[in-house]
N, C-alpha and C positions, 0 to 999 in steps of 0.2 A: 542401532544404538550409537555407533561411532566410538570415539575415544572415551575411555572410562573417566570417572570422576577424579581419580588421582592424577590423570594426565592434565586435566584442566586446572587442578589445584597447583601443580608444579609450574605450569605455563603462567598462571596468574602471579605466582611468586616471582618468576623471572620478570614479568612486566612491572611489578612493584619495585624490584631492584633497579630496573632501568630508569624508572621515574625518579627514584631516590638519588641515583647517580647523576641524572640530569639536573636535579635541584641543587645537589651538593656542589657539582662542578660549576654551575652558573653562579652560585653564591660566592664561591672562591674567586671566580673570575671578576665578579662585580667589585668585591673588596679590593682586589688588586688594582682595578681601574680607578676606584675612588681614591686610593692612596696616591696614584700618579696624577689624577685629574680631579681635584676636590670639587670643581665646578659642575661635574657631571651629575652628582647627586641632587644639587639644587635645581638643575634643569629638569631632572626627572620629577622632582616634587612639583615644579611649576606645571609640567604637563598633567600631572594628577589633579592639581587644583583647577585647571581649566576644564578638565573632563567632568569634575564634580559640579562646577559652576554651570556647565551646559545641561547636565542632568537636572539640576535644581530649576533651571529656567524652563525646561520642558514641563516638569511637574507643576510649576507655578501657573502655567497656562497663559492665555492672552497672546498678544502679538509678540512672539519671541524671535522673529526673523532677524532683526537688527542685532539683538544680543548674541544669537548663535553665529551670525556672520562674523562679528567682532571676535568672539572666542575661537572660531575656526582659524581666522587669520593669525591670531595670537599663538595658537597651537602650532600652526605650520612654521611660523617664525622661530618658535622655541625648538622645534624639531631640526630646523636648519642649523641653529646655533649648536645643538647637541651633536649633530653629525660632524660639523666643522671641528668642534673641540675634540671629539673622539679621533678623528682622522689625523690630528696633530701628533698623536702617538701611535698611529697605525691601526686603530680600532674602528669598528663599525657598530651601529646600533644593535645589530644581531648579537654582538659579543656580550650584551647585557642580558640576553634572554637564554632560556633553557635550550639545550641542543639535544633533542630527543633522538632515540635510536630510530624511531619511525615518526617523521614529521606529520604524516597523514592523520594518525590516531593519537599522537602525543603519548605513545606507549600505554594506551588504555585498552587496546585490542579491538575496539569497535569504532566505527564512524557512522553517525546517524542511525544507530541501531543495527548496523550490519557489520559482520565480522570482517576485520581488516585483513588483507593478504598477509601482513606480517604475523598476525595471530595464527593464521592457518599454517604458515611455515614453522612457527614456534611449537604448535601442537604436534606437527609431524616430527620435528626434530626431537621433541621431548619423548614422543612415543618410540622413536628409533632408539634413543638413549636408554629408556626403561627396558625395552625389549632386549637390547644388547647386554644389559646387566645380568640377564637371566640366560642368555643364549650361549651355547658352547662355542659358537663361531660368530664373528661380527657380520651383520647383514651386508656390509659393504663388500665382503669377500664371498658371500653366499648368494651370488646372483645367477640367473639363468645363463648369461653369457660366459660365466666361469665354469660351467658344467661341461666337462670334456668327455665326450662319448668315445674317444679313441682309447680310453682305458678299458673298455669292455670288449672282450674277444669277438672277432668277426667270424668265428668258426663255431659250428654246432657243439653243444655240450653233450654230456652223457644221455640227457633226455631228448636230444635232437633239437633243442632250442638254441637260437643264435642270440647270445646276450646283447650284442650291440643293437640288433634289430628290435628286440624286446624293450631295451632301455630307451631307444629312440621313441617308441610309442609312449612309454611312461613320461619321458621328458616333454613331449608335445602335449600330452594330456595335462600335465601340471602347468605348463605355460599358458594354455588356453584357460584353465581353471582360474589362474591368477588374473588374467586379462578380463575375464567375465564375472569375477566374484561379485556376489550381491547377497541380499537378505535371503534369497531362496536357494543358495548354493548347497549342494549335498556335502556329506562328510566323506572322508577318504580313509581307507585302511591301507597303509603301506607295509608290506611284508617282505622280508628278505634278510640275508645274513649281515654280519657286521661289515661296515665300510663300503657299502654298495651305493651310497648317495641319498639315503632316505632323509637324513637330517639336512643335507645341503638343499635338496629340492623343497623340503618343508620351509626352510628359511627363505628361499628364493620367493616362494609364494607369499610368505609373511611380509617381506619387504614391499612387494607390489600392493598387497592388500592395505598395509599401513599407509602407503602413499595415497591410496584412494580415500583415506579418512576413516577407515574401520578400526575398531579396537581389536588387537591381537595379543594373546598371552601364550608364551611358550614355557614349558617346564618338563623335566623328566618326571616320569610317574612316581618313582620313589621319593623324590624331593617334595613334590606336591602333596603326596599322601602324608608325609611327615608333618607338613604344615596343617593339613586338614585334621589330622589326629590330635594335634596340639589344640586346635580350635575347638574340636568336639568335646574335649575333656577339660576345657578351661572353665573357671568359675564364672567368667564374664559372659559365657555363651556367645562369644564373638563369631560372626559368620562372614567376616569381611572377605577372606580368600575364597570361601565356597561361593559366595554371591558373585564375585568377580569371575570365577571359573564357569559358573552356570550362565552368566549373562553376556560375556564378551562375544563379539561378532565371530571371531575365529579362535579356537583353542587348539594348540598343538601339544599333544601328549606324546612325548618321546620315551623310548625304552620300555614300552609296556611288556611285562613279563620279567623284568629285573627286580621288581618289588618283592619284599618278603611275603611269602604266601600265608598270611594270617587272616583271620576272619574279618577284621576291620578293613584291611586293604581290599579284599575281594568285594565286600559290600560297598565300600566307598567308590571303587572304580565303576561298578555297575550303576550305582545311584547317580554318579556324575554323568556318565554317558547317557543314561536314560533320561535325566533331567534336561540335557541339552537337546536330545531328540524331541522331547515333548515341547521344548521352546522353539524347535526348528532352527537351531543354531549349528553352524558347521564346525566339525571337529576333524583334525588330521591326527590319526593314531599310527605311530610307528612301532613296529615290533620285529624282533628276530625270530619269533615263534612261527612255525608253520601252522596251517589250519589244524592239523592233527594234534600238535602240541597245545594249541589254544583250547581244543575240546578236552584235552586231558587235564589242563590246569585251571580252567574256568568253568563256571556253571553253563548249562545249556542256554539259559536265558541271556547271558552276556554274549556268548558266541553267536547266538541268533541275531542279537542286535548288531554285533560287529560285522557279520557276514551279510546279513539281509538288508541292513539300512545304510551301508557304506559302499562307495565305489572302491573296488578292490584293485590294488596295483602290486604286481609281483616284481621285486627287484632281484635280478640274477647277475652272475658274473663273478669276478674275483675281487678281493679286498683292495679297494682303490688306495687306501692309505699305505698299504705295504708296497703297492706298485709305484706310488709317488716317491717313496723313499728309495726304491730301487733305481728310479730315474733321476734321483738327486734333486727332487723338487721339494720345497717347503710347503707347509699346509697353508 
C-alpha cells in the first residue's frame, strides 16, 4: 500500500507552496531588475516576438529555412544584448527565471511520469513528521543504535532467566524484522512490564519501515479507541480513521490493556485486530499484561488471535526509565 493518502496530500501541498514561492520570488526579482534596467523588459519582449514569428513561419509551411535562420541569428543577438545589459548590474539571465527547490522536476514531484527523488524524500519526511506527531518519542531518538542492552541485568532472575540474554534475542529479532519488512511480514505481540523497551523497539522498527516507503501508524490503544468510538457514533458515519488503521502497512498498538474495559472497546479491539489479520497486514501490539492477565480480561477469541497469529516477544528486566534517572541520563 505504501504511504497513505493523507501523506501524499500533505506532500503535494508542500510542492504547491514551493512552486508558489518560486513564482513569487521570481516576480519580485524581475520587478527589481526592471526598475534598475528598463531595457531588460524590452529585450525580453523582443525574444518573445522572434519566438512567435518562428512558430508562425513553421505553421505557414513552405521553404522556411531562410526565415528561421534569420530569426535564429536575431534571437542569439538579442540574448547577447540581454546578457550584457544584465551583467552591467551584476545579474545573469537566470535571475529572471524561477528558482525551484528541485530544478529537475520544477517542484512538480514527477519527471517524465516518474517520481522525482525529491518527492520520495518529501514523502518520507512528511511520513516521519506525521508519525512523530502521534509518537511518545521522536523517531530520531528511538533507533536500534540507541537501544542500550547494558541496562538489562546480566544475572539470572528469580525464574532463572538472564534478562540481558533474553533482550539481546528480542533486539536481534526486531532488527531483522525491520530490515526484512515486507507485505508478508507477520505481526508481533510484545509483552512485558513498564519501561522495558517495548515502545523504543516498536518505534525503531517504524523508523526503518517508513524509510522503506511503507505506511505506518502508531497510537496508544485508549487514544485510538476514543477516535473510533467518536467515528462510530457520529451522524456522518465517517470511517476515515478506521479505514486507515485497517489498511496501513504496519500498525503499532501501544498500551493494550490500559483502555477502559467496556463493551465497545473490547469489540473494537477484536474487530480491528481481526480485520488486519484478514487483510494480512502486520501489527505490533504492546502490552503490560501477562498471558494469564490477557485471558482474564479479553475474550478467548481475541487471546487466540493475539497468541496464535503473532510472533511473541517477552520483555524482561528492570524499568529502564528509573535506571536512566539513577544514572543521571535524560530520556
